[in-house]
C-alpha positions in Angstrom: 0.1 -0.2 0.1 1.2 3.1 -0.5 0.5 6.5 1.3 0.6 10.0 -0.3 -0.2 13.4 0.0 -3.2 14.4 2.3 -6.1 16.1 0.5 -5.6 14.2 -2.4 -8.5 11.4 -4.2 -8.0 8.5 -2.6 -8.2 5.7 -5.1 -7.6 2.3 -4.9 -6.2 0.2 -8.2 -7.0 -3.6 -8.2 -4.8 -5.5 -10.0 -0.9 -5.1 -11.1 -0.6 -5.8 -14.9 -0.2 -3.6 -17.7 -2.9 -1.5 -17.3 -3.1 -1.6 -13.4 1.2 0.3 -14.1 -0.2 2.4 -16.6 -3.4 3.7 -14.3 -0.5 4.5 -11.5 1.6 6.4 -13.6 -1.2 8.2 -15.1 -3.0 9.3 -11.4 0.5 9.1 -9.3 1.0 12.6 -9.0 -2.7 13.8 -8.9 -4.0 11.6 -6.5 -3.4 9.0 -3.3 -3.5 5.4 -4.4 -3.7 2.6 -2.7 -2.5 -1.3 -4.8 -3.8 -3.9 -4.3 -2.5 -7.3 -6.2 -4.7 -10.7 -5.8 -1.8 -12.5 -3.5 -2.5 -9.3 -1.0 -3.9 -10.8 2.4 -7.7 -10.0 2.5 -7.4 -7.8 5.1 -5.2 -5.4 3.2 -8.3 -5.2 0.5 -10.7 -4.5 3.1 -8.9 -1.4 4.7 -8.3 -0.1 1.1 -11.7 -0.2 0.4 -12.6 1.6 3.4 -11.0 4.9 2.9 -11.2 4.4 -1.1 -13.1 7.4 -2.6 -12.5 5.6 -6.3 -11.8 2.0 -7.3 -10.1 1.2 -10.6 -10.7 -2.5 -11.7 -7.6 -3.5 -13.7 -8.6 -6.6 -13.4 -10.4 -9.5 -16.3 -14.1 -9.2 -16.7 -14.0 -12.8 -14.7 -12.8 -11.7 -11.7 -15.2 -8.8 -11.3 -18.1 -10.5 -9.1 -15.7 -11.5 -6.5 -13.9 -8.9 -5.7 -16.8 -6.6 -6.0 -18.4 -8.7 -3.5 -15.7 -8.4 -1.3 -16.1 -4.9 -1.8 -19.5 -3.8 -1.3 -19.9 -4.1 2.7 -16.3 -1.9 3.1 -17.2 1.0 0.4 -18.0 4.0 1.5 -21.7 5.3 -0.1 -20.5 7.9 -2.3 -17.2 5.8 -3.6 -17.3 5.4 -7.4 -16.3 1.8 -9.2 -14.3 2.5 -12.5 -13.7 -0.6 -15.0 -11.4 -0.8 -17.5 -12.0 -4.6 -18.6 -12.8 -6.0 -21.7 -14.1 -9.3 -21.4 -17.1 -10.7 -20.4 -17.9 -12.6 -16.7 -18.4 -16.6 -17.4 -22.1 -16.1 -17.0 -22.6 -13.7 -20.1 -22.4 -10.6 -18.2 -20.6 -7.0 -18.8 -18.1 -5.7 -15.9 -20.5 -3.0 -15.8 -23.7 -5.1 -15.1 -21.7 -7.0 -12.6 -20.7 -3.7 -10.6 -24.3 -2.5 -11.2 -25.7 -5.2 -9.3 -23.5 -4.8 -6.7 -23.4 -1.0 -6.3 -25.6 0.3 -8.6 -25.8 1.9 -11.8 -25.2 5.5 -10.2 -21.8 4.5 -8.9 -20.8 2.7 -11.9 -18.0 4.0 -14.3 -16.7 2.5 -17.8 -13.1 3.8 -19.1 -13.0 2.5 -22.4 -10.8 3.4 -25.8 -7.7 3.1 -27.3 -5.4 3.2 -24.3 -2.6 1.1 -25.1 -0.5 0.7 -21.6 2.7 0.6 -22.8 2.3 4.1 -24.6 1.0 5.6 -21.9 4.1 4.4 -19.5 6.1 6.4 -22.3 4.2 9.5 -21.6 2.3 9.4 -25.2 -1.5 10.6 -25.7 -4.5 8.5 -24.7 -7.8 8.7 -25.3 -11.0 7.7 -23.6 -14.8 7.3 -23.2 -15.4 7.8 -19.4 -19.6 6.7 -19.0 -22.0 6.0 -16.6 -25.5 6.2 -16.0 -25.2 9.0 -13.8 -23.7 11.7 -15.9 -22.2 13.4 -12.6 -20.4 10.4 -11.6 -19.0 10.5 -15.2 -17.4 13.8 -15.1 -16.5 12.9 -11.1 -14.5 10.2 -12.7 -13.1 11.9 -15.6 -11.6 14.9 -13.4 -9.6 12.2 -11.7 -7.7 12.1 -14.5 -7.6 15.8 -15.2 -4.3 17.4 -16.5 -2.8 13.9 -17.2 -2.0 12.5 -21.3 -5.4 10.5 -20.8 -8.0 12.6 -22.6 -11.5 11.5 -21.8 -15.0 12.2 -23.1 -17.8 11.8 -21.0 -21.0 9.7 -21.9 -24.0 8.0 -20.5 -24.2 4.8 -23.1 -23.0 2.2 -20.8 -24.5 -0.3 -22.6 -22.9 0.4 -26.4 -19.4 1.7 -24.4 -19.1 -2.2 -22.8 -20.1 -4.3 -25.8 -18.2 -2.2 -28.6 -15.1 -2.3 -26.3 -15.9 -6.2 -25.6 -16.1 -7.1 -28.8 -13.4 -4.7 -30.9 -11.4 -8.1 -28.9 -13.5 -10.5 -30.9 -13.0 -8.7 -34.2 -9.5 -7.9 -33.7 -9.1 -11.4 -34.3 -9.8 -11.6 -38.0 -7.2 -9.0 -38.7 -4.1 -11.1 -37.4 -5.5 -14.2 -39.1 -5.3 -12.5 -42.3 -2.1 -10.8 -41.8 -0.8 -14.3 -40.5 -1.6 -15.3 -44.5 -0.2 -12.0 -45.9 -3.9 -11.4 -47.8 -2.6 -7.7 -47.8 -4.0 -3.9 -46.9 -7.3 -4.4 -48.9 -8.4 -7.4 -47.2 -7.7 -5.2 -43.5 -10.5 -2.3 -45.0 -12.9 -5.3 -45.6 -12.5 -6.6 -42.2 -12.6 -3.0 -40.6 -16.1 -2.6 -42.9 -17.1 -5.3 -41.2 -16.5 -5.6 -37.8 -17.8 -1.6 -37.5 -21.3 -3.0 -39.1 -21.5 -5.9 -37.0 -20.5 -3.9 -34.1 -23.4 -1.2 -34.5 -26.0 -3.8 -35.2 -24.9 -5.6 -32.0 -25.1 -2.6 -30.2 -28.6 -1.6 -31.3 -29.6 -5.3 -30.5 -28.4 -4.7 -26.8 -30.2 -1.3 -26.6 -26.7 0.7 -26.6 -27.2 4.1 -28.8 -26.0 3.7 -32.9 -23.9 6.2 -32.8 -21.5 4.7 -30.0 -19.2 2.2 -32.0 -18.4 4.9 -34.5 -16.5 6.2 -31.6 -13.5 5.4 -29.0 -14.4 2.8 -27.8 -15.4 1.1 -30.8 -14.3 2.3 -33.9 -10.7 4.1 -32.2 -10.2 1.3 -30.2 -10.6 -1.9 -32.8 -7.9 0.0 -35.2 -5.9 0.1 -32.3 -6.2 -3.8 -31.4 -6.7 -4.6 -34.5 -3.1 -3.0 -36.5 -0.8 -2.6 -33.3 2.4 -4.3 -33.5 2.2 -5.3 -30.0 -1.6 -6.5 -30.0 -2.2 -9.9 -27.5 -5.4 -10.1 -29.7 -3.8 -9.7 -33.0 -1.5 -12.0 -32.2 -4.1 -14.9 -31.4 -5.3 -14.2 -35.0 -2.0 -15.4 -35.8 -2.0 -18.3 -33.7 -5.2 -19.6 -34.9 -4.1 -19.6 -38.2 -1.1 -21.4 -37.3 -3.1 -24.1 -35.2 -0.6 -23.4 -32.4 -2.3 -23.9 -28.5 -2.0 -21.4 -25.8 -4.7 -18.9 -26.7 -5.9 -17.1 -23.8 -7.5 -13.4 -23.2 -10.3 -11.0 -22.9 -11.3 -12.0 -26.6 -11.3 -15.9 -25.9 -13.2 -15.5 -22.5 -15.7 -13.1 -24.5 -16.1 -15.9 -27.1 -16.3 -19.0 -24.5 -18.9 -17.1 -22.8 -20.9 -16.5 -25.2 -20.8 -19.6 -26.7 -22.1 -21.1 -23.1 -24.8 -18.7 -22.5 -25.7 -16.9 -26.2 -27.1 -13.4 -26.0 -27.6 -13.2 -29.8 -27.8 -15.1 -33.0 -24.6 -15.8 -33.6 -25.6 -16.7 -37.3 -26.9 -13.4 -38.0 -23.1 -12.1 -37.8 -20.6 -13.6 -40.3 -17.7 -12.1 -39.1 -18.4 -12.9 -35.9 -19.5 -16.3 -36.6 -16.2 -16.6 -38.6 -14.2 -16.0 -35.7 -15.8 -18.2 -32.9 -15.5 -20.8 -35.2 -12.2 -20.8 -36.1 -11.3 -20.4 -32.4 -12.7 -23.5 -31.8 -11.3 -25.4 -34.6 -8.4 -23.8 -35.7 -7.9 -26.3 -38.9 -10.9 -24.5 -40.3 -9.8 -21.2 -40.0 -8.1 -20.5 -43.6 -10.5 -21.7 -45.0 -13.6 -19.8 -43.3 -12.0 -16.8 -44.1 -11.2 -16.9 -47.5 -14.7 -18.2 -48.1 -15.9 -14.8 -46.2 -14.1 -12.6 -48.6 -14.8 -14.8 -51.5 -18.5 -14.6 -50.5 -18.3 -11.0 -50.3 -18.3 -9.9 -46.8 -21.7 -10.6 -45.8 -24.1 -8.4 -44.2 -24.7 -8.3 -40.6 -28.7 -10.0 -40.8 
């Protein structure tokens, strides 16, 4: 635990992976931080939660329910919960849905957009949308990062932001598949158009606003994740085509959760269906992608 200057906002950061380190880099000069890792004693988490004004979930989506339940009795009634997680829980819920069930929609904030941790930690600019059902909560969370290199816009479409952020990791896998097959830049353009069209349709399906997938948490983060040299999900696509084991990450968790508990008709979304089937059956990945392109990249139905 790290005690800093009095008078600053008190922030509890859960997790110390790459994004947890990036959040420490951004908030260290302007907030008083407590940093908790899974191996820390339970009492340390409870003590930190009792004094936190903000709790920042930098853990995978599947870990939110357990940690939120542990914090529920200790967090002050005015405390806000922020999540940067971009994967579904095993039961198919988004991190925002998990947190809202325990803390309420007005205390739940999502933070999504092009925010590569390595770039943040070198002082380069990053961009995000800070979303909450309560406009005041979104503004309060965004103010926490004021003066940092993370530029934030506030929004109220938590549903649209959440599904845009979750699903762009899935769609980024297709770009890695295409690059492993050396299909070229033209194919990247077709995949980008198909992914955005399906993101928009899926966002509408879940009740989100139609413009949200076209902003930072959707298109912005999709392009970042699909083209970044260090992108984990782009590399997953390469591994799928090569048939190599070791597939893991938030996009894979999302696919597994939706396969176990479907929340939409997968066959209506051809690119999503292609990726999901290729991850389950890597030997079919090349043929599936080539068939998708040969038939003109069909639209979502």
